[in-house]
C-alpha positions, 0 to 999 in steps of 0.5 A, a space after each residue: 499500500 505504501 509503495 503504491 502511494 509513494 508511486 501516486 505521489 511521484 507521478 503527480 508531484 514530479 512535473 513541472 508546468 510549460 506556459 511562461 509568464 514573467 516576474 509580474 504582481 500576481 494577476 488574477 485574470 492569468 490564474 483564471 486562464 491557467 486554471 481553464 487550460 488546466 482544466 481543458 488538458 484535464 489536468 485539473 478538477 476542483 476549487 481554487 480560492 485565494 485571499 488576502 486579510 480575509 479578503 477573497 481575491 480570487 475563487 473558482 471551480 472547475 469540473 465535477 463532483 463525481 466520476 458520474 459528472 451529474 454535479 458540478 463543483 463549486 467553492 462550497 463543496 466538500 473534498 476530503 482533505 487528505 493530510 490537511 486533515 491533521 491540522 484540525 486533529 492537533 487542534 482537537 488536542 490543543 482545545 483538550 490541552 487548554 482545558 486540562 484534560 490532555 497534556 502533550 508531554 503525557 505519555 500515549 499509554 495514560 490514554 490508550 492502555 493497550 498502546 505497546 511503546 510507554 516511551 512515546 508521548 502525546 507531543 511526538 504524535 503532533 510533530 510526527 517524531 514518534 518513531 512509530 512505522 506507518 500502518 499501511 502495511 501492517 493493515 494490509 497484511 492482517 486485514 481480509 477483503 470484508 474488513 474495514 479498518 478502525 481507530 480501534 482495530 489499528 490499535 489491537 494491530 500494534 498491540 498485537 504485532 508490535 512492529 519495531 520503532 524506526 527510530 528512537 521517539 523524539 530523536 528524529 523528525 519522520 512523517 507518520 499517518 499512523 500518529 495522527 490516527 492515534 492522537 484522534 483516538 486519544 482525543 476521543 479518550 480524553 474528551 469521552 467523545 467520538 472524533 466526528 462529534 468533538 470535531 462538529 461541536 468545538 471546531 465546526 460549529 464555533 466557526 461556522 464551518 457549515 460544509 465541513 464534517 468528518 466522514 469514513 465509512 464506520 461513521 455517519 452518513 455522509 452530507 450531499 455536498 461531499 466530492 468523491 474522488 476520481 482518476 482519468 483513465 482510458 479516456 474516462 472519468 473512473 472512481 477513485 474514492 475511499 478504500 478498505 482502511 478508510 474506517 480510520 480518521 486522524 490522518 484523513 477524512 476530514 471534509 471541508 470546502 474552499 470557503 470553509 478553509 478560509 473561515 478555518 484560516 482566519 479563526 486561526 489569527 484570533 482566539 476564537 478556539 485557543 490562546 495565543 500562546 496555545 498557537 505560537 507553540 503550535 506553529 513552532 519547530 519541533 525540537 529534537 532530543 539533541 536540541 536541534 529543530 525541524 521546520 513542522 509543528 502541529 499539523 503544519 509545515 513551516 516554512 520562509 523562517 516562520 513566516 508561511 505555514 502550509 500543508 498538502 495532503 494526497 490520498 486516492 483521488 484527492 489532492 489537497 493545499 493550504 498556505 498561509 503567508 503570516 507576513 503578507 496575511 494571503 492565503 492559498 487554498 486549492 482542492 483537487 478530486 482527479 488525483 492531480 497535483 498541477 494546480 498547486 505548483 502553478 498557484 504558488 509560483 502565480 502567487 510569489 509572481 514567478 513564472 510557471 509553465 503548462 505541461 506538454 501534452 502529446 497524443 501518439 494515435 493510430 497505433 498498435 500498442 504492444 505494452 512490453 508485458 508479452 500480452 497481444 498488441 491492442 489498437 489504441 492511442 497513448 498520451 504522454 505528459 512531459 516525460 511520462 505516459 498519462 493514458 492509454 485507450 480509445 483517446 480522442 485529442 484534446 485542445 492544443 494537444 499535439 498529435 502524431 498519427 502512428 499510421 497503425 504501426 507498432 508502438 512499444 516501450 523503448 528498448 533496454 540494452 542490459 550489457 552494452 559497451 556504447 557509454 565508452 563513447 560519450 563524449 564523442 557520440 552523445 546522440 548515441 545513433 548507434 543506440 537510438 537507431 535500433 530503438 533503444 532507449 536505456 543502456 547498461 554499462 559496467 559490464 564485463 567486471 569494468 565500471 566507472 564510479 556513480 558519482 562520476 557518471 552522474 557529473 558527466 551526464 550533468 555537463 554532457 547530457 546524452 540523448 539515452 538513459 544510463 544504468 551502471 553496475 560496480 565492476 568487479 574487476 575495477 574493484 579488484 585493481 584498485 584494491 590490489 594494484 595494477 600489478 598484483 591482480 594474478 592471484 587470490 585477494 588477500 582478506 584484507 583486499 577483500 575488505 576493500 573491495 567491499 567498502 568500495 562496492 558498498 559506497 557504489 551501491 549506495 550512489 546507485 549502482 545496480 549491483 556488482 558486475 564480473 568478468 571472470 573469463 577476463 585476467 582482471 577477474 579470472 584469478 579471484 576465487 569463488 569465496 572472494 565473488 560471493 562474498 562480494 555478492 553478499 554485500 549487493 545483496 544486502 544493499 537490494 542489488 543483483 549480480 550480472 557476470 560474464 561467467 569464467 567460461 563460454 567454452 571448455 568449463 562452461 558446465 563449471 562456470 554455471 555451477 558457480 553462477 548458481 552457488 553464488 545465487 543460493 549463498 548470496 540470496 540475490 539475483 544473478 544473471 548470466 551475461 551474453 549467455 552462449 555455447 562457444 565450444 563445437 562439441 557442446 554445440 545443440 546442448 542448449 536444452 541441456 543447459 537451459 534445464 539446469 538453470 530451471 533447476 535452480 530457479 525451481 530451487 528458489 534461485 533467481 537465475 536469468 540470462 541476456 543473449 545477443 542474436 549473433 553467432 560471432 561474439 568479440 572480444 581479446 585474443 587472450 580469452 581464446 586460451 582459457 588456460 591462459 598459457 599462451 605460448 602453448 601450441 596445443 592450446 592454440 590449436 584446440 582454440 582454431 578448431 574448437 572454439 572459433 572457426 578461423 575462416 570466419 573470425 575476423 581480427 577487429 583491431 591490432 594496433 601492432 600491424 594495423 594491416 592486419 585489422 579486418 582480416 580473417 585469422 586464416 587470411 593472416 596465417 596465409 599471408 604469414 604463410 603459417 599454420 593458423 595456431 601458429 599465427 594466434 599465438 603470434 598475434 598475442 605475442 606482439 599485442 603484448 610485447 608492443 603494448 598495443 590493442 587487439 580484438 577479434 570477432 570469433 565465429 563461435 556459435 550455432 544459430 540453433 543454439 542462439 534460438 533456444 537461449 533466446 526462447 528460454 523465458 528467462 532471457 532478455 535480449 542485448 547487445 553487448 555492443 559498441 559503436 564500432 567492429 561488431 555488427 551487433 553495436 547497431 543493430 542487434 535489437 532490429 536483427 531480433 525483430 527482422 530475422 528471429 520474429 519476421 523471418 524465422 519465426 522463433 519468436 512471437 513479436 509480443 514476446 520478442 518485445 517483452 524480452 527488449 523492455 518489461 522483462 530486461 527491466 525486471 532483470 535490472 530491478 529498473 522502476 517506471 521503465 520497460 512497459 506502456 503504462 499509466 505512470 511510466 516514463 515516456 521512453 518508447 519506440 514506434 516501429 514499422 514491423 513489416 520493414 523493421 531490418 537490421 543493415 550492419 554487417 561485418 564489413 559495414 558494421 556501422 550501417 543504421 537500422 531501418 524501420 524505426 520511424 521514431 524513439 522518446 526518451 523520456 517523453 523527448 523525440 530523440 530520433 525521427 527520419 533517420 536522424 537524430 533530433 539532437 535532444 539530450 533528455 537521458 537520465 542516470 537511472 539508479 537502484 531503488 
């Protein structure tokens, strides 16, 4: 429940608005125009009131009372105030305090004997300093579908289960709805009256709040003016009102109108309810145990050095705001029952004479929506608001909305490349054309054990933004080199060195790395033992991270390498993923079903093991990986490599700094030029590269197509590229090759299945939130393509040829690729583990 609420809050609180106004004195005409425009975009349904010294400067209500739309709102309509209710509960406590029926520093147990925390005081409920956990998860776990939570029920749940406090009472500030439900119960015990009755008799009636009342599922019936919460979905208004935990009062469920809230605001300048000294204490920052303060009083947030009091509320379809500027005597009130908080930002900016902008709304219509879940395509439209998906369905254009006709083509989530090396060229190629031209919107670096610090990546993207999103693992080899040094990593690490790696890894995880990634076939990682890797994987697990690995062998020791990653998953208890899973030994070709059966058995054991695969029979790496025993001068090993590990006639030396003329030639062709056996040529190339300290790499023909197909088909395999901006065609064509070769031509995968393996499944394997699906609230990373013509064009002879059939690509709501070209927009973000 709490997670759902946070998602909702993020969806509606992280947007900023698009029609700019200058630094002018607030003008009601501009505010009225803004609200009307918001209403036309279906971004506001509610009431707004602005006053100064109690005199109304502006008030207006727009929209409907409920999803049915039969009754229109007005400024006397009563909205659920959500958390703005808390200030009324606090006032009830203040009234009782002045009557000596309650003391702030009394233990809560004095009023609620079953309350299981003897050290928590009433004051700490008022100020969110109790340390109590939120009640949502506890209630959700314990209630049945037939139950409705009440205040008494919550107290009994706390007494029975006594969940651990989050901190010592009074030592920290942490917003807590649980505390205010308990505070309402304290008010009931101290007054001897139900809270709804106390509120009506002691607050609403004396102040003339005729549209204010308490309503919840266990209370009296609601007055006719009660507004119902709703939400926009599929182009329609749907109910989004009280739920099963709404038999409680205290954290919400006080209702009021815009006009009544102004009366309430004005009463707080008087002593109609309590003395000025009592209000002064309520409007003062809370003092913590260590003497420090936090800018929150009794149900009010405190800003501008005490000159402003405010509070917001968010529950089901309600978004509420009240702001009191004590210096200027101004009051801002905004109530919305459509689940949207756009009006809050506009109202605050307008009142302060600051510029504000309206959301950018785009409708992508006439498309086949393949949403990334694996579900069948469906015809419809997708509405994008700023950087997120707002709605899906049979949608019609709104006034002023940008409309894109998809011409019946496929709209899918942007593809996620779980194993990429494209980030190495961010400086020279910020448009990421190799990536976006094949529909990729997120790349994941830190692969094969090598990574850049998360902080460095963040600073880089701030200075030099790129077209796509970037996430990263922390590289095991990088940790080893930092802990062991460049000259001594060819051995197992000592205990002290492993401890240093743990510290480094913990820091990267804290900075947002997805987890730990190893390259155990490469020399920097090869000399580590299993205990070292398992120990580090446990650090990743403790932080909620993952483990990805270029496993220790993809050929002669493949069975042992699979055993190792399964053991890591079993002992470290975290998700593990095999990078670019392949069978690179001729004698094992055709054994994909048996290997997958091993992985499936591990999953049945409870080990979350997955894989990614690129759609080629050729890998690219260093020549040195062709010597699994690292015996580079052993002729027998070289002969084994060129007969069992690669086909030298189809394996291309892509880089060879010592003799650049060899680049682009097959290993067999180079051997023929040298007039010697292929095995000896392989040994020579490795030795010469080491002697001259020059770069080298080879594109090895090493896999069977049927194995590639079988590995791709495994339900727990997602697509990756393992690509760069050069050399191997996978860097420019991996994802479009899947769509063209394995979906359209070979029909090895269905279209929806393939897209799931490029999007939703990839996001799941990485632990990314809000990416990989076309769903309301998700980030607008999207790709529009023609499934009939989409084609990879990159070859080994021309590895940088762009794909065709990708019509348009959006990243965070911005078009980054259209008409076969980069748009020179750079909206990419650094994505971090959540």
